[in-house]
KEKE-3310 file (N, C-alpha, C; in steps of 0.2 Angstrom, whole numbers, plus 5000, padded with zeros to 4 digits):
npx = (4637:4648:4665:4676:4692:4691:4693:4699:4703:4709:4710:4710:4715:4707:4711:4724:4712:4704:4715:4720:4711:4710:4719:4718:4707:4705:4705:4696:4687:4692:4692:4684:4682:4683:4686:4685:4688:4692:4696:4686:4673:4678:4680:4664:4661:4667:4657:4646:4647:4662:4679:4693:4706:4715:4719:4730:4730:4743:4745:4733:4719:4712:4706:4722:4731:4738:4732:4718:4721:4722:4711:4704:4714:4708:4694:4692:4701:4705:4707:4719:4729:4739:4750:4749:4765:4774:4791:4796:4791:4791:4786:4777:4776:4782:4772:4762:4769:4765:4752:4749:4749:4758:4771:4771:4777:4778:4780:4769:4774:4763:4765:4772:4762:4751:4758:4762:4747:4741:4747:4745:4733:4731:4740:4731:4718:4725:4726:4712:4706:4692:4696:4707:4703:4694:4701:4704:4698:4695:4706:4710:4722:4726:4738:4744:4748:4764:4764:4770:4776:4767:4767:4779:4777:4765:4777:4785:4775:4776:4779:4801:4803:4813:4831:4829:4819:4810:4819:4816:4803:4804:4812:4802:4797:4801:4806:4805:4817:4829:4827:4831:4843:4850:4850:4858:4869:4876:4884:4877:4876:4889:4894:4906:4906:4899:4881:4869:4859:4843:4842:4852:4851:4843:4852:4862:4856:4846:4829:4820:4825:4825:4813:4804:4811:4804:4791:4799:4802:4789:4779:4784:4789:4776:4770:4779:4774:4771:4772:4777:4786:4800:4798:4803:4805:4816:4826:4819:4818:4827:4834:4825:4833:4845:4841:4835:4844:4855:4845:4845:4858:4856:4848:4861:4871:4864:4865:4854:4839:4839:4829:4822:4832:4830:4816:4815:4822:4814:4803:4810:4812:4800:4795:4791:4782:4768:4771:4771:4759:4750:4756:4750:4740:4734:4740:4739:4737:4747:4758:4757:4755:4772:4772:4769:4777:4788:4788:4785:4796:4791:4790:4785:4773:4766:4758:4753:4742:4733:4729:4724:4717:4725:4745:4756:4766:4752:4746:4754:4757:4743:4738:4748:4745:4733:4741:4745:4757:4769:4765:4776:4783:4773:4770:4782:4783:4771:4773:4785:4788:4785:4788:4788:4772:4772:4767:4776:4792:4805:4819:4814:4809:4807:4812:4823:4820:4816:4827:4837:4831:4829:4842:4847:4843:4851:4860:4857:4860:4853:4847:4850:4839:4829:4815:4815:4823:4827:4833:4821:4826:4821:4811:4824:4830:4819:4817:4829:4841:4849:4861:4866:4868:4877:4883:4878:4876:4887:4888:4880:4888:4896:4899:4886:4878:4869:4875:4875)
npy = (4883:4875:4881:4877:4869:4853:4845:4829:4820:4810:4800:4791:4795:4808:4818:4820:4825:4835:4845:4845:4851:4865:4868:4873:4880:4893:4889:4888:4899:4894:4880:4866:4854:4839:4826:4813:4797:4785:4773:4766:4774:4785:4780:4778:4791:4798:4790:4796:4809:4817:4821:4833:4833:4817:4814:4805:4793:4784:4773:4762:4757:4741:4745:4749:4764:4763:4750:4759:4771:4762:4758:4769:4773:4766:4769:4781:4790:4802:4809:4816:4812:4810:4806:4801:4796:4789:4788:4775:4768:4761:4746:4745:4760:4756:4748:4758:4762:4768:4770:4780:4801:4811:4808:4814:4817:4814:4817:4831:4846:4863:4873:4867:4854:4862:4870:4857:4853:4865:4865:4854:4855:4866:4862:4852:4864:4870:4858:4856:4862:4866:4864:4856:4844:4842:4840:4829:4820:4816:4810:4795:4786:4781:4784:4768:4763:4752:4734:4727:4740:4738:4728:4726:4740:4731:4720:4726:4729:4721:4713:4715:4711:4705:4708:4703:4697:4709:4710:4698:4700:4711:4703:4695:4700:4701:4711:4723:4721:4718:4734:4738:4736:4739:4751:4754:4749:4758:4771:4784:4780:4775:4766:4754:4744:4728:4725:4711:4709:4709:4712:4714:4725:4732:4732:4739:4754:4757:4755:4765:4771:4762:4760:4771:4770:4760:4765:4777:4770:4762:4773:4778:4766:4761:4772:4773:4770:4786:4796:4809:4824:4831:4826:4817:4801:4795:4805:4812:4804:4806:4817:4816:4808:4815:4825:4821:4815:4824:4832:4826:4826:4840:4842:4832:4842:4852:4844:4838:4827:4809:4803:4815:4816:4807:4808:4820:4812:4806:4816:4819:4811:4809:4823:4828:4816:4824:4828:4817:4810:4817:4821:4805:4803:4819:4816:4826:4838:4841:4841:4854:4860:4860:4867:4877:4886:4884:4892:4904:4906:4904:4898:4881:4877:4886:4886:4874:4876:4884:4878:4864:4869:4865:4861:4851:4849:4850:4839:4830:4830:4831:4814:4808:4812:4807:4794:4792:4799:4802:4819:4829:4827:4823:4841:4843:4841:4847:4859:4863:4870:4883:4888:4896:4897:4888:4886:4884:4888:4883:4873:4860:4845:4852:4863:4858:4850:4860:4865:4860:4856:4867:4869:4858:4858:4868:4865:4862:4858:4871:4877:4894:4898:4893:4896:4895:4889:4897:4898:4903:4918:4925:4917:4909:4918:4919:4912:4909:4906:4911:4911:4900:4895:4895:4885:4875:4875:4868:4858:4853:4853:4843:4827:4815:4809:4799:4800:4804)
npz = (4846:4856:4854:4863:4868:4874:4887:4894:4911:4921:4937:4949:4962:4975:4978:4970:4959:4964:4965:4951:4947:4952:4949:4938:4936:4930:4918:4914:4904:4894:4891:4891:4904:4913:4926:4930:4941:4936:4923:4916:4920:4911:4899:4895:4898:4887:4879:4877:4874:4866:4866:4866:4872:4882:4899:4909:4922:4929:4934:4939:4950:4943:4929:4920:4915:4904:4899:4898:4887:4877:4875:4871:4862:4849:4849:4850:4839:4836:4847:4857:4867:4883:4894:4912:4922:4932:4944:4945:4933:4921:4916:4912:4904:4896:4887:4883:4873:4855:4859:4864:4865:4871:4885:4903:4919:4933:4949:4942:4936:4938:4930:4915:4914:4908:4897:4890:4888:4880:4868:4864:4862:4852:4840:4837:4833:4823:4814:4810:4801:4787:4779:4776:4783:4771:4761:4766:4766:4753:4748:4739:4739:4755:4769:4775:4789:4792:4793:4800:4807:4817:4823:4831:4840:4848:4850:4863:4870:4880:4892:4896:4883:4869:4860:4849:4846:4840:4829:4822:4821:4811:4801:4796:4785:4770:4760:4767:4777:4769:4762:4773:4779:4768:4769:4784:4780:4774:4769:4777:4788:4792:4800:4807:4802:4792:4794:4794:4797:4802:4818:4822:4817:4823:4835:4835:4828:4838:4842:4843:4831:4822:4823:4814:4803:4796:4796:4785:4776:4770:4770:4758:4749:4746:4738:4726:4715:4710:4696:4690:4680:4686:4700:4712:4720:4725:4726:4736:4747:4748:4754:4764:4775:4775:4781:4794:4800:4802:4811:4821:4825:4829:4837:4848:4850:4857:4868:4872:4877:4876:4869:4864:4854:4845:4842:4836:4822:4820:4815:4805:4797:4792:4789:4777:4771:4766:4753:4747:4748:4741:4729:4723:4725:4717:4707:4693:4696:4707:4701:4692:4702:4709:4692:4695:4707:4698:4689:4696:4703:4719:4735:4735:4743:4745:4731:4733:4743:4736:4726:4733:4746:4759:4762:4760:4770:4782:4778:4779:4795:4799:4794:4801:4811:4816:4816:4828:4832:4843:4851:4850:4838:4828:4829:4822:4810:4805:4807:4800:4790:4796:4812:4821:4824:4834:4851:4860:4868:4867:4864:4854:4843:4834:4830:4831:4816:4807:4806:4801:4790:4782:4780:4774:4763:4758:4755:4741:4722:4716:4724:4726:4720:4729:4738:4753:4759:4768:4784:4799:4806:4816:4826:4831:4837:4846:4853:4861:4853:4842:4843:4843:4827:4820:4822:4819:4807:4805:4809:4796:4788:4788:4784:4782:4795:4807:4819:4832)
capx = (4640:4656:4674:4682:4695:4688:4698:4697:4706:4707:4714:4709:4717:4705:4719:4721:4710:4706:4722:4719:4706:4711:4728:4716:4701:4705:4705:4688:4684:4696:4691:4678:4686:4678:4686:4683:4691:4692:4696:4676:4670:4684:4673:4656:4659:4668:4653:4640:4653:4669:4685:4698:4712:4711:4724:4726:4735:4747:4743:4724:4716:4704:4711:4725:4730:4741:4723:4711:4723:4725:4704:4704:4715:4702:4685:4691:4708:4708:4707:4724:4733:4743:4748:4758:4770:4782:4797:4794:4782:4796:4787:4769:4777:4782:4764:4759:4772:4761:4744:4753:4755:4763:4770:4772:4781:4774:4773:4772:4772:4756:4766:4773:4754:4746:4760:4760:4739:4737:4753:4742:4727:4734:4744:4727:4715:4730:4723:4704:4703:4685:4697:4709:4696:4688:4702:4708:4690:4694:4710:4708:4727:4732:4746:4745:4753:4765:4761:4778:4777:4763:4769:4785:4775:4763:4781:4787:4769:4776:4785:4804:4803:4822:4829:4831:4812:4811:4825:4812:4796:4807:4814:4796:4797:4808:4808:4809:4825:4831:4828:4834:4849:4854:4851:4857:4875:4876:4890:4877:4875:4896:4895:4915:4905:4895:4878:4870:4852:4838:4847:4860:4852:4841:4854:4867:4852:4842:4822:4815:4827:4823:4802:4807:4814:4802:4789:4797:4802:4785:4777:4790:4787:4767:4771:4783:4773:4769:4777:4777:4790:4806:4797:4810:4804:4822:4827:4813:4819:4837:4834:4824:4834:4850:4837:4833:4851:4855:4839:4846:4863:4858:4847:4863:4873:4862:4862:4847:4837:4838:4820:4820:4833:4824:4811:4818:4824:4808:4802:4814:4813:4794:4792:4789:4776:4763:4771:4771:4751:4747:4758:4750:4733:4731:4745:4739:4736:4752:4761:4755:4758:4773:4778:4765:4780:4794:4788:4786:4798:4789:4788:4777:4769:4760:4758:4749:4738:4732:4727:4720:4716:4729:4749:4760:4765:4745:4743:4758:4753:4736:4738:4751:4742:4730:4744:4748:4764:4771:4766:4783:4785:4767:4768:4787:4782:4765:4776:4792:4791:4780:4792:4785:4765:4772:4766:4785:4798:4814:4823:4809:4809:4802:4818:4831:4818:4816:4833:4840:4825:4833:4851:4849:4840:4851:4866:4856:4863:4847:4847:4849:4831:4822:4812:4812:4830:4831:4830:4818:4829:4815:4809:4828:4831:4813:4820:4840:4845:4850:4869:4870:4866:4883:4886:4871:4879:4895:4887:4877:4895:4900:4897:4877:4876:4865:4879:4877)
capy = (4876:4879:4880:4877:4866:4848:4839:4825:4821:4803:4797:4788:4798:4813:4824:4821:4826:4841:4852:4849:4860:4871:4872:4873:4885:4900:4890:4888:4902:4892:4872:4861:4850:4833:4826:4805:4792:4776:4770:4763:4781:4790:4777:4780:4797:4800:4787:4801:4817:4819:4826:4835:4828:4813:4815:4797:4793:4780:4768:4764:4749:4738:4747:4755:4771:4759:4751:4765:4773:4758:4758:4777:4775:4762:4769:4789:4789:4807:4812:4818:4805:4807:4797:4804:4790:4790:4785:4767:4764:4758:4744:4750:4762:4750:4747:4763:4765:4769:4772:4787:4805:4811:4807:4818:4815:4811:4824:4838:4856:4864:4875:4861:4852:4869:4873:4852:4853:4870:4865:4849:4860:4873:4856:4851:4866:4871:4851:4855:4866:4861:4862:4852:4838:4841:4837:4820:4815:4815:4807:4787:4783:4785:4777:4765:4759:4744:4726:4728:4746:4736:4720:4730:4743:4726:4718:4733:4731:4714:4713:4710:4708:4706:4714:4694:4699:4716:4708:4692:4703:4715:4699:4691:4706:4701:4719:4728:4717:4722:4739:4741:4735:4741:4759:4756:4749:4766:4777:4786:4778:4777:4761:4751:4734:4726:4723:4704:4703:4713:4712:4718:4734:4736:4736:4745:4758:4756:4752:4768:4774:4757:4760:4776:4770:4757:4767:4781:4768:4759:4777:4780:4763:4762:4779:4770:4772:4790:4800:4818:4827:4837:4825:4813:4799:4794:4813:4815:4800:4806:4821:4815:4806:4819:4830:4817:4814:4832:4835:4821:4827:4846:4840:4831:4848:4854:4841:4835:4820:4802:4803:4821:4817:4802:4813:4822:4807:4802:4817:4823:4805:4811:4827:4830:4813:4825:4829:4809:4808:4820:4818:4803:4806:4822:4818:4831:4844:4841:4842:4859:4868:4863:4870:4886:4887:4888:4899:4911:4907:4904:4891:4876:4876:4892:4883:4870:4880:4887:4872:4862:4874:4865:4863:4847:4850:4851:4834:4826:4828:4828:4807:4805:4810:4798:4788:4791:4800:4808:4826:4835:4822:4830:4847:4847:4837:4849:4870:4862:4879:4889:4884:4901:4897:4885:4890:4881:4895:4883:4867:4854:4844:4856:4866:4853:4850:4867:4871:4855:4855:4875:4868:4852:4861:4875:4865:4859:4864:4875:4883:4900:4900:4889:4897:4891:4887:4898:4897:4908:4919:4927:4911:4907:4926:4919:4904:4913:4901:4914:4910:4894:4894:4894:4880:4870:4876:4868:4849:4854:4854:4837:4818:4815:4803:4798:4796:4813)
capz = (4846:4857:4851:4869:4868:4880:4888:4903:4915:4923:4941:4956:4968:4974:4980:4962:4955:4968:4965:4946:4946:4957:4946:4929:4937:4926:4912:4912:4899:4885:4890:4896:4909:4917:4930:4932:4945:4932:4914:4913:4917:4905:4890:4896:4898:4881:4874:4876:4873:4862:4872:4861:4874:4890:4905:4911:4929:4926:4938:4943:4949:4938:4920:4920:4909:4894:4897:4896:4882:4872:4871:4869:4853:4846:4851:4848:4838:4835:4853:4859:4873:4888:4900:4916:4927:4940:4938:4943:4928:4916:4911:4911:4899:4885:4887:4880:4866:4854:4860:4867:4858:4879:4893:4907:4923:4940:4949:4936:4937:4935:4921:4911:4912:4907:4892:4888:4885:4879:4863:4860:4859:4847:4836:4834:4830:4816:4808:4810:4796:4785:4769:4775:4782:4762:4757:4766:4764:4744:4747:4739:4742:4761:4770:4780:4791:4791:4799:4805:4815:4822:4828:4835:4846:4852:4856:4866:4878:4883:4897:4896:4875:4869:4854:4843:4844:4838:4825:4819:4815:4803:4795:4795:4778:4764:4756:4774:4780:4764:4761:4782:4779:4762:4774:4788:4778:4769:4771:4777:4797:4795:4804:4805:4803:4790:4796:4792:4799:4807:4827:4826:4814:4831:4843:4833:4829:4842:4840:4840:4824:4816:4821:4810:4796:4794:4792:4782:4771:4771:4765:4751:4744:4744:4730:4720:4706:4707:4690:4690:4679:4691:4706:4711:4726:4726:4728:4742:4751:4750:4758:4770:4775:4779:4786:4797:4802:4803:4818:4827:4830:4831:4847:4852:4850:4861:4872:4871:4878:4871:4867:4859:4849:4842:4841:4830:4818:4816:4813:4799:4791:4790:4789:4766:4770:4764:4747:4742:4748:4739:4723:4723:4725:4712:4702:4688:4700:4711:4694:4691:4707:4705:4690:4696:4710:4698:4685:4700:4711:4723:4740:4734:4750:4741:4727:4736:4747:4728:4722:4736:4752:4764:4762:4763:4780:4784:4778:4783:4800:4799:4793:4806:4819:4818:4816:4835:4831:4849:4849:4848:4833:4824:4827:4819:4804:4801:4808:4798:4787:4799:4816:4822:4823:4838:4857:4865:4864:4871:4858:4853:4838:4828:4831:4825:4809:4803:4807:4798:4781:4778:4781:4769:4755:4755:4750:4735:4716:4715:4733:4727:4718:4731:4740:4759:4761:4773:4792:4801:4812:4820:4830:4835:4841:4853:4857:4861:4851:4835:4842:4841:4819:4816:4823:4815:4799:4803:4807:4790:4781:4790:4782:4785:4799:4812:4827:4837)
cpx = (4649:4661:4677:4684:4692:4692:4696:4703:4706:4712:4712:4709:4714:4707:4718:4722:4708:4710:4724:4715:4705:4717:4723:4711:4702:4706:4699:4680:4687:4694:4686:4680:4680:4683:4685:4690:4694:4693:4690:4675:4672:4679:4666:4658:4659:4664:4649:4643:4659:4672:4693:4705:4709:4721:4725:4730:4737:4743:4736:4721:4712:4709:4716:4728:4734:4735:4717:4714:4719:4718:4701:4705:4709:4695:4687:4698:4709:4708:4714:4726:4739:4742:4753:4759:4776:4786:4795:4791:4784:4790:4779:4771:4779:4775:4759:4763:4764:4754:4744:4753:4761:4764:4773:4773:4780:4782:4775:4770:4767:4757:4768:4764:4750:4748:4758:4750:4741:4742:4748:4735:4728:4734:4733:4721:4719:4729:4717:4702:4699:4687:4701:4707:4693:4694:4706:4703:4691:4701:4709:4715:4728:4734:4745:4748:4753:4762:4766:4779:4772:4763:4775:4782:4772:4771:4784:4782:4772:4782:4794:4806:4812:4824:4829:4823:4808:4815:4818:4808:4797:4810:4810:4795:4801:4811:4808:4815:4829:4834:4832:4842:4855:4856:4855:4868:4879:4881:4885:4875:4881:4894:4902:4915:4901:4891:4873:4862:4849:4840:4847:4859:4848:4849:4861:4865:4849:4833:4819:4817:4827:4814:4804:4808:4810:4795:4789:4796:4794:4782:4781:4787:4779:4766:4774:4782:4769:4774:4776:4786:4793:4802:4800:4807:4810:4827:4824:4817:4826:4837:4830:4830:4841:4846:4837:4841:4853:4853:4846:4854:4865:4856:4853:4870:4872:4861:4857:4848:4839:4831:4820:4825:4831:4818:4811:4819:4819:4804:4805:4815:4806:4790:4792:4783:4771:4763:4770:4764:4749:4749:4756:4742:4728:4738:4746:4741:4742:4758:4761:4756:4766:4778:4772:4775:4788:4792:4787:4789:4796:4790:4781:4773:4764:4757:4750:4741:4734:4728:4723:4718:4722:4735:4752:4761:4758:4744:4746:4757:4746:4735:4744:4753:4739:4734:4748:4753:4763:4768:4770:4783:4781:4768:4776:4788:4775:4769:4781:4795:4791:4780:4788:4778:4768:4771:4775:4788:4805:4813:4818:4813:4810:4806:4823:4827:4820:4823:4836:4839:4830:4839:4854:4847:4844:4859:4864:4860:4861:4846:4844:4842:4828:4821:4811:4816:4832:4830:4826:4822:4826:4813:4816:4827:4824:4816:4827:4842:4848:4862:4873:4871:4872:4887:4884:4873:4884:4893:4885:4886:4899:4899:4891:4879:4870:4871:4881:4871)
cpy = (4878:4877:4877:4869:4859:4841:4836:4821:4813:4801:4795:4790:4805:4817:4826:4827:4834:4845:4852:4853:4863:4876:4876:4877:4892:4899:4887:4890:4897:4885:4871:4855:4846:4829:4816:4803:4788:4777:4770:4771:4787:4788:4780:4785:4799:4795:4791:4808:4815:4821:4826:4831:4823:4815:4810:4797:4785:4770:4770:4757:4747:4738:4753:4760:4767:4758:4755:4768:4769:4758:4765:4779:4773:4764:4780:4790:4797:4812:4811:4813:4806:4805:4802:4797:4793:4785:4779:4764:4763:4753:4743:4755:4761:4749:4751:4764:4763:4770:4779:4792:4807:4811:4810:4815:4818:4815:4829:4842:4860:4865:4871:4855:4853:4867:4866:4852:4857:4871:4860:4849:4865:4869:4858:4855:4868:4863:4849:4859:4861:4859:4858:4845:4836:4838:4830:4819:4815:4810:4800:4783:4785:4779:4775:4763:4751:4739:4727:4732:4741:4731:4724:4734:4736:4723:4719:4732:4725:4717:4711:4707:4711:4709:4708:4697:4703:4712:4703:4696:4705:4707:4692:4693:4705:4709:4723:4728:4719:4729:4742:4741:4738:4747:4757:4753:4754:4769:4783:4786:4777:4772:4757:4746:4735:4722:4717:4702:4711:4716:4715:4726:4739:4736:4743:4752:4763:4756:4757:4774:4770:4759:4765:4774:4763:4762:4774:4776:4765:4764:4778:4774:4760:4766:4776:4770:4781:4793:4807:4820:4831:4833:4818:4808:4801:4801:4814:4812:4800:4812:4820:4812:4811:4824:4827:4816:4818:4834:4830:4824:4834:4846:4836:4836:4852:4852:4835:4829:4815:4804:4808:4820:4813:4806:4816:4820:4809:4809:4823:4818:4807:4817:4832:4821:4817:4828:4822:4809:4814:4821:4811:4803:4811:4823:4825:4836:4843:4845:4850:4866:4865:4864:4877:4889:4887:4893:4904:4911:4906:4899:4889:4877:4881:4889:4880:4871:4881:4883:4867:4864:4872:4863:4853:4846:4848:4843:4828:4826:4827:4820:4804:4806:4806:4792:4786:4792:4803:4815:4832:4833:4826:4838:4848:4845:4845:4860:4865:4868:4883:4887:4891:4901:4892:4889:4888:4885:4891:4877:4862:4850:4848:4860:4864:4850:4852:4870:4866:4853:4859:4870:4862:4856:4868:4874:4862:4864:4873:4879:4890:4901:4894:4890:4892:4887:4890:4898:4903:4912:4923:4923:4908:4912:4925:4916:4907:4908:4903:4912:4905:4891:4890:4888:4872:4870:4874:4863:4850:4852:4847:4831:4816:4809:4804:4800:4804:4811)
cpz = (4847:4856:4858:4869:4875:4880:4894:4906:4919:4931:4946:4962:4968:4977:4972:4958:4960:4966:4957:4943:4947:4953:4940:4927:4931:4920:4908:4905:4891:4885:4895:4898:4912:4921:4932:4938:4942:4925:4912:4912:4913:4901:4892:4897:4891:4877:4872:4873:4869:4864:4864:4866:4881:4890:4907:4916:4926:4928:4943:4945:4944:4929:4922:4914:4904:4896:4893:4886:4877:4868:4868:4860:4847:4844:4848:4844:4837:4842:4856:4866:4877:4892:4907:4921:4929:4936:4939:4939:4924:4911:4907:4906:4892:4884:4883:4872:4860:4852:4865:4866:4866:4883:4897:4916:4930:4947:4946:4939:4933:4927:4916:4909:4907:4897:4885:4883:4880:4871:4861:4857:4854:4842:4833:4831:4821:4812:4810:4807:4793:4778:4768:4777:4776:4761:4756:4765:4757:4743:4743:4740:4751:4763:4773:4787:4794:4796:4802:4810:4817:4826:4834:4841:4850:4856:4862:4871:4881:4889:4895:4889:4873:4861:4846:4840:4839:4829:4820:4819:4810:4798:4794:4785:4775:4763:4761:4774:4776:4761:4769:4781:4774:4766:4776:4785:4772:4773:4777:4785:4799:4800:4802:4805:4797:4794:4792:4793:4807:4814:4826:4821:4822:4835:4840:4833:4835:4839:4838:4832:4819:4815:4815:4803:4790:4793:4787:4774:4765:4767:4758:4748:4743:4740:4726:4713:4703:4701:4689:4687:4686:4699:4705:4718:4730:4731:4736:4745:4753:4755:4765:4777:4781:4779:4794:4802:4804:4809:4823:4829:4830:4837:4849:4853:4853:4868:4875:4875:4875:4866:4865:4852:4844:4838:4836:4826:4815:4811:4807:4795:4787:4789:4778:4765:4764:4757:4744:4743:4741:4730:4722:4722:4720:4708:4694:4690:4706:4702:4692:4697:4710:4699:4690:4702:4707:4695:4689:4705:4717:4727:4737:4739:4747:4738:4728:4737:4739:4726:4727:4744:4756:4759:4764:4768:4783:4784:4779:4791:4804:4798:4800:4813:4823:4818:4824:4837:4841:4847:4847:4840:4828:4823:4823:4813:4802:4804:4804:4797:4792:4810:4822:4827:4830:4844:4861:4863:4868:4865:4860:4846:4833:4826:4826:4818:4806:4801:4800:4788:4779:4776:4772:4763:4751:4752:4744:4729:4716:4721:4732:4723:4721:4737:4750:4761:4767:4780:4796:4810:4817:4827:4833:4840:4849:4856:4862:4859:4846:4836:4839:4831:4817:4818:4819:4807:4798:4801:4801:4786:4782:4786:4786:4787:4802:4818:4829:4844)
residu = (MET:SER:THR:LYS:LYS:ARG:ILE:LEU:PHE:VAL:ASP:ASP:GLU:PRO:LEU:VAL:LEU:GLN:GLY:LEU:GLN:ARG:MET:LEU:ARG:HIS:LEU:ARG:THR:GLU:TRP:GLU:MET:ALA:PHE:VAL:ASP:SER:GLY:PRO:LYS:ALA:LEU:ALA:LEU:MET:GLU:GLN:THR:PRO:PHE:ASP:VAL:ILE:VAL:SER:ASP:MET:ARG:MET:PRO:GLY:MET:ASN:GLY:ALA:GLU:LEU:LEU:ASN:GLU:VAL:MET:LYS:ARG:HIS:PRO:LYS:THR:VAL:ARG:PHE:ILE:LEU:SER:GLY:HIS:ALA:ASP:LYS:GLU:LEU:ILE:LEU:LYS:CYS:VAL:GLY:THR:THR:HIS:GLN:TYR:LEU:SER:LYS:PRO:CYS:GLU:PRO:GLU:ALA:LEU:LYS:ALA:ALA:ILE:LEU:ARG:ALA:ALA:ALA:LEU:GLY:ALA:SER:LEU:ASP:SER:GLU:ARG:LEU:LYS:GLN:LEU:VAL:ALA:ARG:LEU:GLU:ARG:LEU:PRO:SER:ILE:PRO:SER:VAL:TYR:THR:GLU:ILE:VAL:GLU:LYS:LEU:GLN:GLN:PRO:ASP:VAL:ALA:LEU:GLU:GLU:ILE:GLY:ALA:VAL:ILE:ALA:LYS:ASP:ILE:GLY:MET:THR:ALA:ASN:ILE:LEU:LYS:LEU:VAL:ASN:SER:ALA:PHE:PHE:GLY:LEU:ARG:ARG:GLN:ILE:VAL:ASP:PRO:THR:GLU:ALA:VAL:THR:TYR:LEU:GLY:VAL:GLU:THR:VAL:LYS:ALA:LEU:VAL:LEU:SER:ILE:HIS:ALA:PHE:GLU:GLN:PHE:LYS:ASP:VAL:ALA:ILE:GLU:GLY:PHE:SER:LEU:SER:SER:LEU:TRP:GLN:HIS:SER:LEU:GLU:THR:ALA:GLY:LEU:ALA:ARG:ALA:ILE:ALA:GLY:ALA:GLU:GLN:ALA:GLU:GLY:LYS:LEU:ARG:ASP:GLU:SER:PHE:VAL:ALA:GLY:MET:LEU:HIS:ASP:ALA:GLY:LYS:VAL:VAL:LEU:ALA:ALA:ASN:PHE:THR:ALA:GLN:TYR:ALA:GLU:ALA:MET:ARG:LEU:ALA:ARG:ALA:GLY:LYS:THR:GLU:LEU:MET:ALA:THR:GLU:GLU:GLN:LEU:PHE:GLY:ALA:ASN:HIS:ALA:ASP:VAL:GLY:GLY:TYR:LEU:LEU:GLY:LEU:TRP:GLY:LEU:PRO:VAL:PRO:VAL:VAL:GLU:ALA:ILE:THR:LEU:HIS:HIS:ASN:PRO:ALA:ARG:SER:LEU:ASN:LYS:GLU:PHE:THR:PRO:LEU:THR:ALA:VAL:HIS:VAL:ALA:ASN:ALA:LEU:VAL:ARG:ALA:ARG:ALA:PRO:GLU:ALA:ALA:GLU:LEU:PRO:GLY:SER:GLN:VAL:ASP:ALA:HIS:TYR:LEU:THR:GLU:LEU:GLY:LEU:ALA:GLY:ARG:LEU:GLU:ALA:TRP:LYS:ALA:LEU:ALA:LYS:GLU:PRO:ALA:THR:GLN:ALA:ALA)
# end
C-alpha cells in the first residue's frame, strides 16, 4: 500500500494547472498528484479514491471553491482543505469560514504553496498513527461542536452579515450568553466599560475571539462532571485563558498580522482540550497518569503516552482538526510541547502558544517541580528568535489581558 500523500489540485484555468504540474514535478516521489479543472470532476475523483489534501481555486464557473470545499468537508472530513484566493474575493472567503483549513493568496509563490502543503501533510502524518486512531475509537464521550458555533459560521457565510446577527445567535443560548458576558466583564479582558449583551461583546472583542470563547466554553462545559483528585477544570480553564491572552500578546509584540494573532488566541484557548477529553473518558487511568507524573516528577505527557499510547496534545489536535479548525491552530495544539517537530521555521501560532504555555506554567507556585514549564531554546534559536524571549517574559509579568 502506498504511503505517499495524495494531493488534488482544482483550477478551471488549464495554464494554471500546467504551471502547478511543472512546479511540483520534483515531488512526484513523495506525493501522488491529480489535477482537474472543475469542482464536479474533483468530487467524482474523490469518490473513487481518497485524497489527503485538496487545493482549490476560488473563482470557478458552475461550482466555486467555497461550494466545492463545503461538499468535501461533508463527504470527506479528514481531507485537509486549502483555498487559493485573490485579493478581490473577500465575500467568497467569508463563505469558506469553517470549511477551509488554510487560505493561500493568489498569485501564490511556488515555495509558499509547497511549504504549506508539506506542513499540512506532515501534521496529518503525525496525527495518523494507529495507536492514536485506536485510542480515539475507544472514546465514548466525544466533544461536540456547539450549535452556536455552527450558526455563527453559517451567518458569516452570508454577504453583509451584521454584528447584531452574530450577537442574536449567541443570545439564543442563555447559558453561553451568561458565560461569555461573565468572562468579557472579568479583569482578564480589562475593558473600561460593562458589556451588557452579546452584540457588544462581538463588537469589542471581534468575531474570531468570540468564536474561540464559544468553542472553549462548550468544550469545558461538556465535561464539567469529571472528578479526579488534583484535576481541576476551573484551574485548567484559567490556565488556558492566560495562555491564550499571552499568546496573542506575544504575536502582537512580533507585529504579526491580525489573523495570526487570532489563531494564537484560539489555539491558546484549546491547547489542553485533549486533557479534558482523556480525563472524561478514562477517569481512573487518567488519575493514575497524574499520580505517576507527580511521583516520578515527570512530564504528564510521558505518563499519558505510557498508559494510552498517545498524549493530550495528539488527542486534542486530532479531534479539533476534524472540526475544521485552521492548520496553524491544529499544529499549535498538537505540537505545543514539541514545537521543533514543525517544518515551519518562522514565527507562527505554534511559537506563540508554546512560549505562552511555558511562561504561564512557570508562574505557578509548583513550577520548580513542574516539567514542561521550560521554553525550547533550541527551537527559538532555529527560528532566529532566541533574543526575543526576555521581551516575552516581560509580557508574561503584566496583568493578563488579550489587548495586544
